C-alpha positions in Angstrom: 18.2 9.6 -17.1 20.0 7.3 -14.6 22.5 8.3 -12.7 24.9 6.7 -14.4 23.9 9.2 -17.4 24.6 12.4 -15.3 27.4 13.7 -16.3 30.5 13.3 -13.7 33.2 16.3 -13.0 36.8 16.1 -13.0 39.0 18.0 -12.8 42.1 18.1 -15.6 45.3 19.8 -15.8 46.3 21.2 -19.1 49.7 22.9 -19.9 50.2 23.7 -15.7 46.4 25.0 -15.3 43.4 23.1 -13.2 40.1 22.9 -15.1 37.3 20.9 -14.8 35.4 18.8 -17.5 31.9 17.4 -17.2 31.5 14.1 -19.2 28.6 11.4 -18.9 30.6 8.0 -17.3 30.5 5.9 -20.5 32.8 9.3 -22.0 35.1 8.8 -19.1 35.7 5.7 -19.8 36.4 5.5 -23.3 38.4 8.4 -23.1 40.8 6.9 -20.0 40.5 3.3 -22.6 41.6 5.7 -26.1 44.5 7.2 -24.0 45.9 3.8 -22.6 45.8 3.1 -26.3 47.6 5.6 -27.4 50.0 5.3 -23.8 49.5 9.2 -22.7 47.8 10.4 -19.5 44.4 11.7 -19.7 45.4 15.1 -19.1 48.3 14.7 -22.1 45.0 13.8 -24.1 42.8 16.5 -23.4 45.7 19.0 -23.8 46.3 18.0 -27.5 42.3 18.2 -27.9 42.0 21.4 -26.2 44.8 23.6 -28.2 42.8 22.0 -31.3 39.5 22.7 -30.6 37.5 25.5 -32.4 36.1 28.1 -29.6 33.5 29.0 -29.1 33.0 25.0 -28.2 33.6 23.5 -24.7 36.6 21.6 -23.8 33.8 19.1 -23.0 31.9 18.9 -26.1 35.2 18.5 -28.0 36.4 15.4 -26.1 33.2 14.4 -27.1 33.3 14.7 -30.2 36.8 13.2 -30.4 36.3 9.8 -28.9 32.7 9.7 -31.1 35.6 10.1 -34.0 37.7 7.4 -32.2 35.5 5.3 -31.8 33.7 5.0 -35.0 37.4 5.1 -37.1 37.7 1.8 -35.3 40.7 2.8 -32.6 
């Protein structure tokens, strides 16, 4: 595992509350790109994903799956 493969923790604000999410650099880059394509902030997109995820899964896992599905669908 290289340093670029390690998860990077970033702070997000979801519905007025701060939270931290750890994702690998490649997932952060693609998540930011997909948010921009949708003309949304990373926080807004993360809040949407958070609102629709099934507990007990983590927000980080939900974001990874969302990114994977988006990439596979050609977004």
